[in-house]
N, C-alpha and C positions, 0 to 999 in steps of 0.2 A: 716175542716169538720164540726165543730160546727157552725161556722158563716154561711156556706152554708146551713146547715140544718135549722138554725134559719130563714134565709132570705126566704127560700122556704116555710117553715111552715107559716110564717107571710104573705107571698104572698097569700097562700091559705086562711088563716083566714080572711084577709082583702079584698080579691078580687082585689088587685092591686099588681103590680110588685114591689118587694123590691129588690133593687140592692145592690151590694157590691163593695167596693173600696179599694182593698188591696194595700199596699205599699211594694215594695221590698226595704228593708233597708240594707245599708252597703254592697252592692253586691261585690265590689272589695275586701273588707276585708274578706268576707265569702268565696270568691273564693279561697283565700290563705289557708283557713282552710279545706274546704270540696271538693275542686275541682271546675273547671270552670263551672259556671252556674248551680250548683247543686240546689240552691233554686229556680231559674227560671224554671228549668225543672220540679221540684216537683210541683210548683204552676200551671204551664200550664197543666200538666197531670191531676191534681185535677180539675181545672176549666173546661177543655175539657170534662172530665167525667161527670161533673155536668151540664154544660150548652152547650156543643158542642163548636166547633171551629167557632164561628160566631161573626161578629161585632154587631149583634143584641142581643147578650147576655147582661144581665143586670149587666155588670161588667166593671169597669175601673181599669187597673193596672197602678200604679203610682210609680215614682222613681225620686229622685234628681240626680241620675247618668244617663249617656247617653249610654255608651256601652251596659249595660244590656237591655235597651229599644231597641237599635238597634238589639240586638240578639233576643229579644222577638218578634220583628217585623217579623223575619224570621220563627218563630215557631207558631204564633197565629194570628188570625184575631180579637181577643178580643181587645177592645179599649185601647190604651196606652196614658199615660199622662206624659209629661215632667214637673216635678216640678221645680220651680225657686225661689231661696232664696236670702237673703242678711243679713247682720249683723244688720243694723239699717238704719234710715233715718237721713241724716246730716241736720244741720240747714238750709242749702240752698235748701233742698228738694231732693237732689241727694241721691243715694243709697250708704251706707257705705259697702264696700266689704272687710271685714276683715276675715281672716281664723278663723274658718273652714267654714264660710258662703260665701266666695268669689266665689268659683268654685265648680262644681261637683267633688267629690273625685277622680273619675277615671281620670279626667283632671289633677288633682294634680299629681297623680302617673305617668301618661303618659306624663308629662311635657307639657301639652297643655295649653297655656297662656289664653285661653278664659275664661271669667267670666260668672256668672249667668246673669248679665246685658247684656252681648253679646248675650245670647240666645233669648232675647226679642227685639233685634235690627232687622232691615229688613233682613240682611244676616243671622242672627241667626234663625229667624223664618223660612226662606227658608230652612235652615239646619234641624231644628226640624221637619218640614213638611215631610222630607224624611223618617222618621221612627215613628213618633208619630201622634196621632189623635187629641191631645189637649195639651194645656199648662195649668199648675196650678201655676200661679205666686202668690207671696206674694202680698197682696192688694196694698201696696204702688207703685208697678210697674204699677198699673192700674189707679191711681188717683194722680193728683198733689196736694200737700198740702203746707201750709204756717205756719211757727211757728210765731204767732203774739202775744205771751206772755199771752194769755188768758187761764186760768185754767178751761177748759170745763168739766173736770171730777171732779172738786171741791175737789181734794185730797191734795192740798197744794204743789204739785210738777208738773213741766211741763215735759211731755213725748210725744211720738208719738201720743198717744191717745188724746192729746189736740190740735193737728194741725188742722187748718181750711182746709176743702176740697175745692179746687178751680176749679177742672174740671178733665177731662179725659186726659190720656197721649197719647192716640192713639194706645196703644198696643192691645186692644180688636179688634179694626177695622183692624189693620194690620194682626193680627192672623186670623181673619175671612176671609180676602182677600186671605189667603193662604189655606183655607179649614180647619183650625184648630179650634177646640172648645176651649172655655176658661172656 
């Protein structure tokens, strides 16, 4: 309520639309505590009351899980975003997919072997496009990088932040070809 009130007040004060980008956190875990889709239903009811059930609403609902976004797709026309994570970037530039950053948690619980990296593959993007309007990948899924030993941050240690950006991975173009925003 407070975020919606603030966004609407600032929209009026500035004369431009201020949107909101709520994230449904730990949906599978919370389902076990409060009942199936309790948080999703409360969120959608609140958002529909404030903005209507419209894809034009200045709202994006995001989640790292899949099943809750599939459910939300049956309840609302508000834009949905599939978040995509990883543990780290390996020295060769590939994604390190180590739990708990390897898969959506609902995939873990449901014994679904697909990883976050699978969600940005061609078949994964086809799948995501069946229920979401956009993907929100961690930036290393979008750009190729090289560890070349240069300390670009000048902090005395080499990390992902020191990698040289070499170009695009093609994920943005592939997502756009399927009608997904990035």
